[in-house]
Structure formats: structure tokens, C-alpha cells
KEMAR-627409 format. One record per residue: residue in three letters; x, y, z of N, C-alpha, C in turn. Coordinates in steps of 0.1 Angstrom, whole numbers, padded with zeros to 4 digits, always signed. Atoms other than C-alpha are relative to their C-alpha. Layout:
# KEMAR-627409
alaXYZXYZXYZ;...
END
This chain:
# KEMAR-627409
met-0010+0009-0006-0158-0037-0047+0008+0007+0010;asn-0008-0006-0010-0139-0031-0016+0014+0002-0006;ser-0013-0003+0005-0106-0014-0023+0011-0010+0003;val-0010+0010-0003-0087-0042-0006+0002-0010-0011;phe+0000+0009+0011-0095-0064-0036+0004+0006-0013;met-0003-0006+0013-0087-0039-0063+0014+0001-0003;trp-0014-0001+0003-0050-0038-0059+0005-0013-0007;arg-0005+0012+0007-0033-0061-0084+0011-0007+0008;cys-0010+0007-0006-0011-0088-0071+0012-0002-0009;gln-0012+0003+0008+0025-0090-0082+0011-0003+0010;lys-0011+0004-0009+0057-0104-0067+0010+0012+0001;ala-0010-0010-0002+0081-0079-0052+0012-0004-0008;trp-0011+0004+0009+0110-0077-0077+0012+0009+0001;met-0011-0009+0000+0132-0048-0068+0006+0002+0014;cys-0007-0004-0012+0158-0041-0042-0003-0008+0012;leu+0004+0008-0011+0153-0071-0020+0012-0003+0009;leu-0010+0004-0010+0172-0076+0012-0007-0006+0011;phe+0008+0007-0010+0160-0102+0036+0008+0001+0014;leu-0006-0002-0013+0167-0092+0072-0005-0012+0009;thr+0003+0010-0009+0163-0114+0103-0015-0001+0002;thr+0014+0000-0001+0126-0105+0104-0007-0005-0013;gly+0006+0004+0012+0121-0116+0068-0005+0012-0008;gln+0006-0012+0007+0113-0080+0057+0008+0003-0012;glu-0007-0006+0012+0121-0067+0022+0002+0014+0003;leu-0003-0013-0004+0139-0035+0028+0012+0006-0007;cys-0011-0009+0004+0160-0008+0011-0004+0014+0004;ala+0006-0012-0006+0153+0021+0034+0006+0012-0006;gln-0004-0013+0005+0154+0056+0021+0000+0010+0011;leu+0000-0009-0011+0147+0073+0054+0003-0009+0013;asn-0003+0007-0012+0164+0061+0086-0001+0010+0012;ile+0001-0009-0012+0155+0077+0120+0009-0007+0010;val-0010+0006-0008+0186+0070+0140+0006+0010+0010;asn-0008-0008-0009+0206+0083+0170+0012+0005-0007;gly-0011-0007+0006+0231+0108+0157-0002+0004-0015;gly+0002-0005+0014+0214+0116+0124-0001+0015-0001;asn+0001-0015+0002+0208+0151+0110-0010+0005+0010;thr+0009-0007-0008+0191+0176+0132-0004+0013-0007;gly+0003-0013+0006+0175+0210+0125-0013-0002-0008;thr+0012+0000+0008+0149+0216+0098+0002-0004-0014;ser-0003+0005+0013+0167+0203+0068+0014-0007+0000;gly-0013+0007+0001+0196+0181+0058+0001-0007-0013;ala-0002+0007+0012+0209+0157+0032-0012-0008-0004;gly+0011+0008+0005+0179+0144+0013-0013+0003+0007;trp+0013-0003-0007+0152+0160+0035-0001+0014+0004;ser+0002-0013-0005+0136+0192+0046-0015+0001+0006;ile+0013-0003-0006+0106+0205+0066-0006+0012-0006;ser+0008-0011+0005+0080+0228+0051-0013+0000+0006;gly+0012+0001-0008+0051+0237+0073+0000-0011+0010;asn+0001+0012-0009+0040+0205+0091+0003-0013-0007;val-0004+0012+0008+0055+0181+0065+0015-0001-0002;leu-0014+0003+0002+0089+0166+0065+0001-0009-0012;thr+0000+0008+0013+0096+0154+0029+0014-0005-0002;val-0012+0007+0003+0123+0130+0020+0002+0000-0015;ser-0003+0000+0015+0138+0136-0015+0010-0009-0005;gly-0010+0010+0004+0166+0111-0014+0003-0008+0012;asn-0004+0007-0012+0185+0089+0010+0002+0009+0012;ala-0001-0009-0011+0182+0105+0044+0002-0007+0013;ser-0001+0005-0013+0192+0100+0080-0002+0011+0010;ile+0003-0011-0009+0177+0121+0107-0001-0006+0015;asp+0001+0003-0014+0177+0121+0145-0015+0002+0005;ala+0014-0001-0006+0144+0116+0165-0002+0014+0005;asp+0001-0014-0005+0151+0151+0179-0007+0009-0010;val+0007-0007+0010+0139+0165+0146-0015+0000+0001;ile+0014+0002-0002+0105+0150+0151-0005+0006+0013;leu+0004-0004-0013+0103+0158+0188+0000+0015+0001;thr+0000-0014-0001+0113+0194+0184-0012+0006-0007;his+0012-0005+0007+0086+0200+0158-0012-0002+0007;leu+0013+0003-0007+0059+0183+0178-0001+0009+0012;thr+0000-0008-0012+0069+0202+0209-0002+0015-0003;asn+0000-0015+0002+0074+0237+0194-0009+0005-0011;thr+0008-0005+0012+0053+0238+0162-0013-0006-0001;gly+0014+0006+0002+0025+0213+0157+0002-0015-0004;ser+0000+0014+0005+0016+0179+0143+0010-0001-0012;leu-0010+0002+0011+0040+0164+0117-0003-0012-0008;thr+0000+0011+0010+0038+0142+0086+0013-0002-0005;val-0012+0004+0006+0069+0124+0076-0002-0008-0012;asp+0004+0005+0013+0066+0117+0039+0012-0005-0008;val-0009+0005+0009+0087+0094+0018-0007-0003-0013;pro+0009+0001+0011+0070+0099-0015+0004-0011-0010;phe-0002+0010+0010+0066+0073-0043+0009+0005-0012;val-0008-0002+0013+0092+0071-0072-0001-0013-0008;ser+0002+0012+0008+0084+0047-0100+0013-0008-0001;gly-0011+0008+0001+0108+0018-0100+0010+0000+0011;thr-0009-0001-0011+0125+0027-0067-0007-0003+0013;glu+0006+0003-0013+0117+0012-0033+0004+0011+0009;lys-0003-0011-0010+0114+0040-0007-0008-0003+0013;ser+0006+0005-0013+0108+0030+0029+0005+0008+0012;ile-0004-0007-0013+0111+0042+0065+0004-0011+0010;thr-0004+0008-0012+0131+0025+0093+0002+0009+0012;ile-0001-0008-0012+0127+0039+0128+0008-0008+0010;ser-0010+0007-0008+0157+0028+0149+0003+0007+0013;glu-0003-0008-0012+0156+0054+0177-0014+0003+0006;his+0012-0003-0007+0130+0060+0204-0005+0014-0003;ile+0007-0013+0001+0105+0088+0199-0008+0002+0012;ala+0006-0002-0013+0095+0100+0233-0005+0015+0001;tyr+0006-0013+0000+0071+0130+0231-0004+0004+0014;thr+0003-0005-0014+0069+0150+0264-0007+0014+0000;gly+0007-0013+0001+0050+0181+0251-0013-0001+0007;ser+0013-0001-0007+0018+0193+0267-0012+0002-0009;asn+0010-0002+0010-0002+0198+0235-0003-0013-0008;ala+0003+0012+0009-0021+0170+0216+0005+0002-0014;arg-0006-0001+0014-0004+0162+0183-0004-0013-0007;thr+0001+0012+0008-0006+0138+0154+0013-0002-0007;leu-0013+0004+0006+0025+0120+0141-0004-0010-0011;thr+0003+0009+0012+0021+0104+0106+0012-0003-0007;phe-0011+0005+0008+0046+0083+0088-0006-0005-0013;lys+0005+0004+0013+0039+0079+0051+0012-0005-0009;ala-0011+0005+0008+0061+0056+0030-0006-0006-0013;ala+0003+0006+0012+0059+0046-0006-0001-0015+0001;asn-0001+0014-0002+0068+0011+0005-0001-0003+0015;his+0001+0005-0013+0076-0003+0039+0002+0010+0012;ile-0003-0007-0013+0075+0011+0075+0004-0011+0010;thr-0005+0010-0010+0096-0008+0101+0004+0007+0012;leu-0005-0004-0013+0101-0002+0138+0010-0011+0003;ala-0010+0009-0003+0134-0018+0146-0002-0006+0014;ser+0003+0007-0012+0136-0042+0175+0001+0009+0013;gly+0000-0007-0013+0126-0027+0208-0001+0015+0000;val+0001-0015+0001+0120+0009+0195-0013+0004+0006;asn+0012-0005-0007+0095+0029+0215-0005+0013-0006;ile+0006-0013+0003+0071+0056+0204-0011+0003+0011;thr+0008-0003-0012+0055+0072+0235-0003+0015+0001;ser+0003-0014-0004+0038+0103+0248-0003+0000+0015;ala+0001+0000-0015+0040+0112+0285-0011+0009+0005;asn+0008-0010-0006+0018+0143+0289-0013+0003-0008;ala+0011-0004+0009-0006+0147+0260-0003-0011-0010;ala+0004+0010+0009-0025+0126+0235+0009+0001-0013;leu-0008+0000+0013-0003+0116+0204-0007-0010-0009;asp+0005+0009+0010-0022+0102+0175+0011-0005-0009;leu-0011+0005+0008+0001+0079+0155-0006-0008-0012;val+0004+0007+0012-0004+0068+0119+0012-0005-0007;leu-0010+0007+0008+0018+0043+0101-0006-0004-0013;arg+0007+0002+0013+0008+0044+0064+0010-0004-0010;ala-0009+0006+0010+0027+0021+0041-0006-0001-0014;ala+0005+0003+0013+0023+0013+0004-0007+0011-0006;val+0007-0012+0005+0015+0048-0007+0006+0002-0015;ser-0007+0000+0014+0024+0040-0044-0010+0003-0011;gly+0010-0002+0011-0008+0045-0064-0001-0011-0009;gly+0002+0012+0009-0007+0010-0078+0011-0001-0011;val-0011+0001+0010+0025+0016-0098+0012-0007+0006;ser-0011+0007-0006+0055-0007-0093+0011+0009+0004;pro+0003+0011-0010+0069-0012-0067-0012+0004+0009;asp+0013-0005-0007+0034-0011-0051-0003-0008+0013;tyr+0002+0007-0013+0039-0033-0020+0005+0009+0011;gly-0005-0008-0012+0045-0020+0015-0005-0006+0013;arg+0004+0006-0012+0045-0038+0048+0002+0010+0012;val-0002-0006-0013+0042-0025+0084+0006-0011+0009;val-0007+0010-0008+0067-0044+0106+0003+0007+0013;leu-0002-0005-0014+0066-0038+0144+0007-0011+0008;asn-0008+0009-0007+0094-0056+0161+0002+0003+0015;ala+0000-0002-0015+0087-0057+0199+0000+0015+0004;pro+0000-0014-0004+0078-0020+0201-0007+0002+0013;val+0009-0005-0010+0064-0001+0231-0006+0012-0006;ile+0007-0011+0005+0038+0022+0217-0011+0004+0011;asn+0009-0005-0010+0019+0044+0242-0005+0014-0005;thr+0005-0013+0006-0003+0072+0227-0007+0009+0010;asn+0005-0009-0011-0016+0085+0260-0014+0006-0003;gly+0013-0005+0004-0052+0088+0247-0001+0002-0014;gly+0000-0002+0014-0043+0092+0211-0004-0013-0008;his+0004+0011+0008-0055+0069+0183+0013-0006-0007;phe-0011+0006+0007-0032+0044+0165-0006-0008-0012;trp+0005+0006+0013-0037+0033+0129+0013-0005-0007;ala-0011+0006+0008-0014+0010+0109-0006-0008-0012;gly+0005+0006+0012-0021+0000+0073+0007+0006-0012;gly-0007-0005+0012-0015+0012+0038-0010+0007-0009;gly+0009-0005+0011-0029+0028+0006+0003+0015-0003;ser-0002-0013+0005-0025+0059-0015-0013+0009+0001;thr+0013-0007-0001-0062+0068-0013-0003+0004+0014;asp+0003-0005-0013-0072+0089+0017-0013-0006+0006;ala+0012+0003-0007-0097+0077+0043+0001+0007+0013;thr+0000-0007-0013-0107+0090+0077-0002-0010+0011;phe+0001+0009-0011-0102+0072+0110+0000+0009+0013;asn+0001-0008-0012-0115+0090+0141+0006+0014-0002;gly-0004-0014+0004-0108+0124+0124+0014+0001-0005;leu-0014+0000+0006-0073+0113+0112-0001-0004-0015;thr-0002+0004+0013-0063+0111+0076+0009-0012-0001;val-0007+0013+0001-0052+0075+0069-0001-0005-0014;gly+0001+0007+0013-0050+0051+0040-0013-0008-0001;ala+0013+0008+0002-0080+0032+0025+0003-0015-0003;ser-0004+0013+0003-0061-0001+0021+0009-0006+0011;pro-0009+0006-0010-0041-0026+0042+0014+0002-0004;ala-0014+0002+0003-0004-0027+0044+0001-0014-0008;arg+0001+0011+0008+0006-0054+0019+0014-0005-0005;thr-0012+0006+0005+0032-0079+0007-0004-0009-0012;trp+0001+0009+0011+0036-0098-0026+0010-0012+0001;ser-0010+0010-0001+0062-0122-0012-0003-0011+0010;asp+0003+0012-0008+0062-0156+0005+0006+0002+0014;asp-0005+0002-0014+0066-0163+0042+0001+0013+0008;leu+0000-0013-0007+0058-0127+0053-0015+0003+0003;ala+0014-0005-0003+0028-0109+0068+0000+0015-0005;gly+0001-0014+0004+0015-0076+0054+0001+0009+0012;leu-0002-0007-0012+0013-0064+0090+0005-0010+0010;his-0007+0009-0008+0037-0080+0114+0002+0006+0014;leu-0001-0006-0014+0035-0074+0152+0004-0012+0009;val-0005+0011-0009+0057-0097+0174+0008+0007+0011;gly-0007-0006-0012+0067-0087+0209-0005+0014+0003;gly+0003-0013-0004+0061-0055+0228-0014+0003+0004;ser+0014-0004-0005+0029-0036+0236-0004+0012-0008;ile+0006-0012+0005+0005-0011+0222-0011+0004+0010;thr+0009-0005-0010-0014+0010+0247-0005+0014-0004;thr+0005-0013+0004-0037+0039+0239-0007+0008+0011;gly+0007-0007-0010-0055+0047+0271-0012+0008-0004;gly+0013-0006+0005-0088+0054+0254+0000+0003-0015;gly-0001-0001+0015-0076+0059+0218-0004-0013-0007;ser+0004+0012+0008-0089+0035+0191+0012-0005-0007;ile-0011+0007+0006-0066+0010+0174-0006-0006-0013;ser+0003+0007+0012-0068-0002+0138+0013-0006-0007;leu-0011+0007+0007-0044-0028+0122-0005-0007-0012;gln+0004+0006+0013-0047-0039+0086+0011-0005-0008;gly-0011+0006+0008-0026-0063+0065-0005-0010-0010;arg+0004+0008+0011-0028-0082+0033+0012-0008-0006;ser-0011+0008+0007-0007-0110+0016-0006-0005-0013;cys+0004+0005+0013-0010-0118-0021+0012-0002-0009;glu-0011+0004+0008+0019-0136-0036-0004-0009-0011;thr+0005+0008+0011+0013-0150-0071+0011-0007-0008;gly-0011+0006+0009+0047-0162-0084+0001-0015+0001;asp-0001+0014-0001+0047-0197-0070-0009-0005+0011;pro+0010+0006-0010+0026-0221-0049+0007-0004+0013;thr-0007+0004-0012+0050-0222-0019-0002+0010+0011;gly+0000-0010-0010+0053-0204+0014-0011-0002+0011;val+0010-0001-0011+0034-0198+0047-0003+0015+0001;asn+0003-0014+0002+0017-0165+0040-0011+0005+0009;lys+0009-0005-0010-0002-0142+0063-0004+0015-0003;gly+0003-0014+0001-0022-0110+0061+0004+0008+0012;val-0004-0006-0012-0018-0101+0097+0006-0011+0009;tyr-0006+0010-0009+0005-0119+0122+0003+0007+0013;ile-0002-0005-0014+0004-0112+0160+0004-0011+0009;asp-0005+0010-0009+0024-0130+0186+0008+0008+0012;asn-0008-0005-0011+0039-0123+0221-0001+0015+0002;cys+0002-0014-0002+0024-0089+0226-0013+0003+0008;ser+0012-0005-0007-0002-0068+0245-0005+0012-0008;ile+0007-0011+0007-0028-0046+0228-0011+0004+0009;ser+0010-0005-0010-0049-0024+0251-0005+0013-0004;ser+0006-0013+0005-0073+0004+0242-0008+0007+0011;gly+0009-0006-0010-0093+0011+0274-0014+0002-0007;ala+0013-0003+0006-0125+0029+0261+0001+0001-0015;gly-0001+0000+0014-0112+0029+0226-0003-0013-0007;ser+0003+0012+0008-0122+0004+0199+0013-0006-0005;ile-0011+0008+0006-0098-0023+0185-0006-0007-0012;asn+0004+0007+0012-0101-0034+0149+0012-0006-0007;ile-0011+0007+0007-0078-0060+0133-0006-0007-0012;glu+0005+0006+0012-0083-0071+0097+0012-0005-0008;gly-0010+0006+0008-0062-0095+0077-0006-0007-0012;thr+0005+0006+0012-0066-0107+0041+0011-0008-0006;leu-0009+0009+0007-0050-0137+0024-0005-0003-0014;gln+0003+0003+0014-0049-0141-0014+0012-0006-0007;gly-0011+0004+0008-0028-0154-0042+0003-0015+0001;arg-0005+0014+0000-0007-0187-0043+0009-0002+0011;tyr-0008+0003-0012+0009-0203-0013-0003-0015+0003;thr+0003+0013-0005+0011-0237+0005-0009+0001+0012;asn+0008-0001-0012-0002-0227+0039-0002+0015+0002;gly+0002-0014-0002-0017-0194+0050-0011+0003+0010;tyr+0010-0006-0009-0038-0172+0073-0004+0013-0005;gly+0004-0014+0002-0059-0141+0067+0005+0008+0012;thr-0006-0006-0012-0052-0132+0103+0004-0012+0009;asp-0006+0010-0009-0030-0153+0126+0003+0006+0013;ile-0003-0005-0013-0031-0145+0163+0004-0012+0008;asp-0006+0013-0004-0008-0171+0179+0010+0003+0011;ala-0009-0001-0011+0008-0171+0214+0010-0011-0001;ser-0010+0011+0002+0038-0191+0201+0013+0003+0007;thr-0013-0003-0007+0068-0172+0216-0003+0008+0012;gly+0004-0008-0012+0049-0153+0244-0015+0002+0000;his+0014-0003-0001+0015-0144+0257-0005+0010-0009;val+0007-0010+0008-0010-0125+0236-0012+0005+0008;ser+0011-0006-0007-0034-0101+0253-0006+0011-0009;ile+0007-0010+0007-0060-0080+0234-0012+0004+0008;ser+0009-0004-0010-0081-0060+0257-0006+0014-0001;ser+0006-0013-0001-0105-0031+0262-0008+0001+0013;thr+0010-0001-0011-0128-0017+0289-0014+0001-0007;thr+0013-0002+0007-0159-0002+0271+0002-0001-0015;gly-0002+0000+0015-0144-0003+0236-0003-0013-0006;ala+0003+0012+0007-0156-0028+0211+0013-0006-0006;ile-0011+0007+0006-0131-0054+0198-0005-0008-0012;ser+0004+0007+0012-0135-0066+0162+0013-0006-0007;ile-0012+0007+0006-0110-0092+0147-0006-0008-0011;ser+0005+0007+0012-0115-0105+0112+0011-0005-0009;gly-0009+0005+0010-0098-0126+0086-0007-0005-0012;thr+0006+0004+0012-0106-0132+0050+0010-0009-0008;gly-0009+0009+0007-0091-0162+0031-0004-0004-0014;gln+0003+0004+0014-0089-0168-0007+0013-0006-0005;asp-0012+0004+0007-0064-0185-0030-0004-0001-0015;gln+0002+0001+0014-0059-0189-0067+0007-0012-0005;ser-0006+0012+0006-0051-0219-0089+0012+0004-0009;thr-0001+0012-0009-0027-0235-0090+0007+0005+0013;asn-0006-0004-0013-0017-0234-0054+0005-0013+0007;gly-0005+0011-0009+0002-0255-0028-0012-0005+0008;asn+0013+0006-0006-0024-0279-0013+0002-0002+0015;gly-0002+0001-0014-0017-0272+0024-0011+0007+0008;trp+0010-0006-0009-0038-0260+0054-0001+0015-0002;arg+0002-0014+0001-0053-0225+0053-0012+0004+0008;tyr+0011-0005-0008-0075-0204+0076-0002+0015-0002;ala+0003-0014+0001-0093-0171+0073+0004+0007+0012;leu-0004-0006-0013-0089-0163+0110+0003-0011+0009;ala-0005+0010-0009-0069-0184+0134+0004+0006+0013;ile-0004-0005-0013-0066-0178+0171+0004-0012+0009;gly-0005+0011-0007-0044-0201+0191+0012+0003+0009;gln-0011-0002-0010-0015-0206+0215+0008-0013+0000;ser-0009+0012-0002+0014-0230+0223-0004-0006+0013;ser+0002+0007-0013+0016-0253+0253+0007+0008+0011;ser-0007-0008-0010+0036-0226+0271-0006+0014+0003;phe+0005-0014-0001+0018-0193+0265-0015+0000-0003;arg+0014-0001+0001-0018-0181+0265-0004+0012-0009;thr+0006-0011+0007-0040-0159+0243-0013+0004+0007;ser+0011-0005-0006-0066-0137+0258-0006+0012-0008;ile+0007-0012+0006-0092-0114+0241-0011+0003+0010;ser+0008-0003-0012-0111-0096+0268-0005+0015+0000;ser+0005-0013-0002-0133-0066+0276-0007+0001+0013;thr+0009-0002-0011-0152-0051+0305-0015+0000-0005;ser+0014-0001+0006-0184-0041+0286+0000+0001-0015;gly-0001-0001+0015-0172-0037+0250-0004-0013-0006;asn+0003+0012+0007-0186-0062+0225+0012-0005-0007;ile-0011+0007+0007-0162-0087+0210-0006-0008-0012;thr+0005+0006+0013-0167-0099+0174+0012-0006-0007;leu-0010+0007+0007-0146-0125+0157-0006-0006-0013;thr+0006+0004+0012-0152-0132+0120+0010-0006-0009;gly-0008+0007+0009-0136-0157+0097-0007-0003-0013;thr+0007+0002+0013-0146-0157+0060+0009-0007-0010;ala-0008+0008+0008-0132-0185+0039-0007-0003-0014;ser+0005+0003+0014-0136-0188+0001+0012-0005-0008;phe-0011+0006+0006-0107-0210-0008-0004-0009-0012;asn+0002+0010+0011-0103-0230-0041+0006-0013+0003;ala-0007+0013-0002-0079-0256-0028-0009-0011+0006;thr+0009+0011-0004-0095-0290-0023+0006-0007+0013;val-0005+0006-0013-0073-0298+0008-0010-0001+0011;asn+0010+0002-0011-0093-0312+0037+0006+0006+0013;asp-0005-0007-0012-0079-0286+0062-0001+0015-0003;lys+0001-0014+0002-0093-0252+0057-0013+0005+0008;glu+0010-0004-0009-0115-0232+0081-0003+0015-0002;gly+0003-0014-0001-0133-0199+0083+0005+0006+0013;leu-0005-0004-0013-0127-0194+0120+0005-0012+0008;ala-0006+0011-0007-0103-0217+0139+0005+0005+0014;ile-0003-0003-0013-0099-0215+0177+0006-0012+0007;ala-0006+0012-0005-0074-0238+0194+0008+0003+0012;ser-0008-0001-0013-0058-0244+0228+0003-0015+0005;ser-0003+0013-0005-0041-0273+0245+0004+0000+0015;ile-0004+0000-0014-0036-0262+0281-0012+0004+0008;ala+0011-0003-0009-0060-0259+0311+0000+0015+0002;asn+0002-0014-0002-0075-0224+0317+0008+0008-0011;gly-0008-0005+0011-0060-0215+0283-0005+0011-0007;leu+0004-0011+0008-0074-0195+0255-0013+0006+0005;lys+0011-0006-0005-0099-0169+0266-0006+0011-0009;ile+0007-0010+0007-0125-0149+0247-0011+0004+0010;val+0008-0002-0012-0142-0132+0277-0003+0014+0002;ser+0005-0013-0003-0160-0102+0290-0007+0000+0014;ser+0009+0000-0011-0180-0090+0320-0014+0002-0004;ser+0014-0002+0004-0210-0077+0302-0002+0002-0015;gly+0001-0002+0014-0202-0072+0265-0004-0012-0007;asn+0004+0011+0008-0218-0094+0239+0012-0006-0008;ile-0011+0007+0007-0195-0120+0222-0006-0007-0012;ser+0005+0006+0012-0201-0130+0186+0011-0007-0008;leu-0009+0007+0009-0183-0157+0166-0007-0003-0013;phe+0006+0002+0013-0190-0157+0129+0010-0008-0009;gly-0009+0007+0010-0176-0182+0104-0008-0004-0012;ser+0006+0004+0012-0183-0190+0068+0011-0007-0009;asn-0010+0007+0008-0167-0214+0043-0008-0005-0012;thr+0007+0004+0012-0177-0219+0007+0003-0014-0005;arg-0004+0014+0003-0160-0254+0006-0003-0010+0011;glu+0002+0009-0011-0176-0271+0035-0002-0015-0004;ala+0003+0014+0005-0184-0302+0014+0013-0008-0002;asp-0013+0006+0004-0146-0309+0009+0005-0010+0011;gly-0004+0009-0010-0142-0328+0042-0002+0004+0014;gln+0003-0001-0014-0143-0332+0079+0006+0013+0006;tyr-0007-0011-0005-0118-0303+0085-0002+0013-0008;ser+0003-0012+0008-0134-0278+0062-0014+0006+0004;asn+0012-0004-0007-0159-0259+0083+0000+0016+0001;ser+0001-0014-0003-0172-0225+0091+0008+0004+0013;ile-0007-0003-0013-0159-0227+0127+0005-0014+0005;arg-0006+0012-0006-0135-0252+0143+0005+0004+0014;phe-0006-0001-0013-0128-0255+0180+0009-0012+0002;thr-0010+0011-0003-0097-0276+0189+0005+0002+0014;ala-0005+0001-0013-0092-0284+0225+0009-0013+0000;ala-0009+0011+0002-0061-0306+0220+0006-0006+0012;ala-0005+0006-0012-0058-0319+0255-0012-0003+0009;asp+0011+0004-0009-0080-0336+0281+0001+0008+0013;val-0001-0009-0011-0080-0306+0304-0012+0009+0001;ser+0012-0009-0001-0107-0282+0317+0003+0014-0004;asn-0001-0014+0005-0113-0248+0302+0012+0003-0009;ala-0010-0002+0010-0088-0252+0274-0004+0012-0008;ile+0006-0012+0007-0111-0227+0255-0011+0005+0009;gln+0011-0006-0008-0132-0203+0276-0006+0011-0008;ile+0008-0011+0007-0159-0181+0260-0010+0005+0010;gly+0010-0006-0009-0179-0157+0281+0006+0004+0013;arg-0005-0002-0014-0170-0160+0318+0015-0003+0000;asp-0015+0001+0000-0133-0155+0325+0005-0010+0011;gly-0004+0010-0010-0133-0182+0353-0001+0005+0014;ser+0001-0006-0013-0135-0157+0382-0012+0009+0002;asn+0010-0011-0002-0159-0129+0375-0013-0004-0008;ala+0013+0003+0007-0196-0131+0365+0000+0006-0014;tyr+0002-0005+0014-0205-0126+0328-0015+0000-0003;ser+0014-0002+0002-0239-0113+0318-0004+0002-0015;gly+0003-0003+0014-0236-0107+0280-0005-0012-0007;asp+0005+0011+0009-0251-0127+0251+0011-0005-0008;ile-0010+0007+0008-0230-0152+0232-0007-0005-0013;leu+0005+0005+0013-0237-0159+0195+0011-0007-0008;ile-0009+0008+0008-0220-0186+0175-0007-0004-0013;gln+0008+0001+0012-0230-0186+0139+0009-0005-0011;gly-0007+0006+0011-0218-0209+0111-0008-0012-0005;asn+0007+0011+0006-0232-0235+0087+0006-0014+0004;ser-0006+0012-0005-0208-0261+0100+0009+0003+0012;ile-0008-0003-0012-0193-0261+0136+0006-0013+0004;tyr-0006+0013-0003-0168-0288+0144+0009+0001+0012;gln-0009+0002-0012-0151-0298+0177+0009-0011-0003;arg-0010+0010+0003-0119-0315+0170+0006-0006+0013;trp-0004+0008-0011-0107-0342+0195-0012-0003+0010;arg+0010+0005-0010-0128-0362+0220+0007-0004+0013;trp-0007+0003-0013-0119-0365+0257-0010-0006+0010;ser+0008+0007-0009-0131-0385+0286-0007+0010+0010;ser+0006-0010-0010-0137-0354+0309-0008+0010-0008;ser+0009-0010+0006-0162-0326+0303+0007+0014+0003;gly-0004-0014-0003-0155-0288+0301+0013+0004-0007;ser-0012-0005+0006-0125-0286+0278-0003+0012-0008;ile+0005-0012+0006-0146-0261+0259-0011+0006+0009;ala+0009-0005-0010-0164-0239+0284-0006+0013-0006;ile+0008-0012+0005-0191-0214+0271-0010+0003+0011;lys+0008-0003-0012-0206-0197+0301-0005+0014+0001;ser+0005-0014-0002-0229-0167+0306-0014-0001+0007;ser+0014-0001-0005-0261-0157+0325-0009+0006-0010;gly+0008-0005+0012-0272-0141+0292-0004-0011-0009;asn+0004+0009+0010-0284-0157+0261+0011-0007-0007;leu-0009+0007+0009-0265-0184+0242-0007-0005-0012;thr+0007+0003+0013-0274-0188+0205+0011-0007-0009;ile-0008+0007+0010-0258-0214+0182-0009-0002-0012;glu+0010+0000+0011-0273-0210+0147+0008-0001-0013;pro-0006+0000+0013-0266-0215+0110-0001+0015-0006;
END
């Protein structure tokens, strides 16, 4: 069994403070302007290439930058303590200007939060960046979210990984976790990215989040939530995985929604893979739920694009709720020239599955919703200007177009390559 399903679900119960982002936080390490400098201070010290936090600590970003510049890569470790929430909040910019490639890893027993508008950048050399939450070993408190509030992250060729887990895994030669970042609470996302940008310039990107709240059947819960941001990898790959489990009223495995600003996910030669998995447990709130949803508002647009990299979207629904509004993969737009899943030559594959397709009209493997009588509300393949030669595959046992309009072309699927629609 995949390790993502092996973590037990429980509701977060200790040390809860709800901030404007909805995050649960009792931070043990704060990276702030004016904090401790040097190689040790109150509640922390550096030994070798590891900065270990032993108590409540406040350090300046200069501690990290000095080590990266003069010594080597650095792991900032806030280790697990049974019964105590221990998290990291980064409230000061980290701007690496050294000339040597480095790896910067943040490991927190529980949450990792980038405060609003905080930047982590590298100007001259590649900086691999790892945000590893929920390093608890399955002992309470064993939750841990990654919350990115409008950051500017630029790794200058380095890889970027954000997720969770106490078990080690390998990602492009980096030591990372083997599980998603995760929350056991309502109305939150295991991985939250709203605003800002992530740019790697050739480095690969992996984002993983999980929601599993079991205490009550309320809330709008999400594994991964992305809005109002740009994610760009160049030649690097992009992998986004969200998982929804537990009890809730409404939910998403992965929710990519240009609600408060445009969303752009792009590569050149790098492959883009976005997936969502949706489950629930009885008894649950009987509201809509989607494994993977990609949408936008009437004011902003969502674009998933590559030059030659393949694009794969996968929604896997196995919900128990009998509500007639649950989908494997849902793609929605209501404006002309709106939502784009496009490339120049990369293959585009849309996969959907749903174990409860017999429950009603709105319970399908794949749903397209072009909620306006306009052209190109949803574009797949050709971007509207440049030629597209890749193959398009749409695979699902039930494929539903919601809304009927007098004009044609609200959903435009265009390529000089092969188009396959199959069960």
C-alpha cells in the first residue's frame, strides 16, 4: 500500500491558533529580521551542516546565508517531540548570492509556513530547496502543513520539493520525505499555495498535500490548493499530487482555481503531471467533491502549458457519498479564450475514473463545464495562436459536457496529431 494511505487520520488537538490563512500554528522556530546570528543561540545551534532547534528559537536569515555562502548546504531541523507541536515560520527573505550550488532543507515535526510575501531566491548558483513538514513518525501530533503565502521562490536551476513524512525518499538526488504534507482539520489544505511565483529555471518541482479530517462531517477540505500564482520549471518536470480523505461536506483532492488571480503552470521540455485522489468515509456531509478540479473565475484565467513536455492530468474518485455531484476530473471555465491545457508538441492526456458513476448525471470520470456561450472557454491542445502537433488522449468511462449553447466551439480540442477518446 502506498505510504500516503498508511498514515492514520486524527483531528489536530494541540496548540491550535487560527491565523488569517487558517493555519494551525504554534511555531518553535521563527526566521525573522533581527533574530539571533552566529552559529548558536537561545534554543538552537549548528553542528556540521545541520541547524538543530532544541527549544523556542528566533534566528536571522543571515545565519542561513552565511552558512550557505561560507560552509556548504544546510538542513534546518525542528525535531519531533511527543505531545508538542513544533513548526517553522519563515518571515524574512532568504536571498542567496553565493557562487556554489547548495541545498537548503527545512524539516519540521509539524508545519512549515512562509509568511506573506517572503522570498527565497538564489542569484548566481543553483539552490535546491526542500520543505519537509510532518516529520513526526506517526506519533501525535502527527500533522504538518506546508503553507506558502504569496512567496517568490527562484532556485536558479535548483530543484524544489514540498511535502512531508518522516521516512526518507529521493527526489532528483535530494533526500526528501515519502509522504505528503497533511492536515487533520476542516477548511484547510495540506499544501496551500496562494499568490506569488515558483521559478526553477530547469530544476524539477514536486508539491504534495493531503487532507484527512475525521472528527465531523463539515468543512471544505483540500489536499492541495493553488490560486493566483505562477509555477514555471523550464526543462524541469512539474509534479503536483493531492489526496482527499476522511469526513467533510465539500472537498477536493487537488484544487487549481484562478479565483483571486491568474494561475499559470508551465514548462518547456519538462513533463507536467497533476493528479488528485478523492475518497471519503461514512458518515459524511453530502456535498460536492472532486478528485482533481481545474477552474477559474469570470475575471482570471488558468493555463497549463508546455513547449514539448507531455502534460498529464489524472483524477481518481472513489467516494462513498451518494450525492449527485462528484467527479474524477472536472475542468471548468466561463470566459472566452479562457482555461488552457496547451502545448506546441507535447502529448496531452486527461485521465478520469469514478467508482460511483451510476449515482447520477453529475457523477462522472470526466466533466467539462463551459458555463457560458463563448468560444474557446476551454482550450486543449492548440493555444489559439501557435501550431500544435502532439497527440491528445481523453480517457474515462463517462465523459460529460455540462451546459448546452447555441454556438459551437466553447470546448475546443485542436491538434494536427491524433485525438483519442476512449473508455
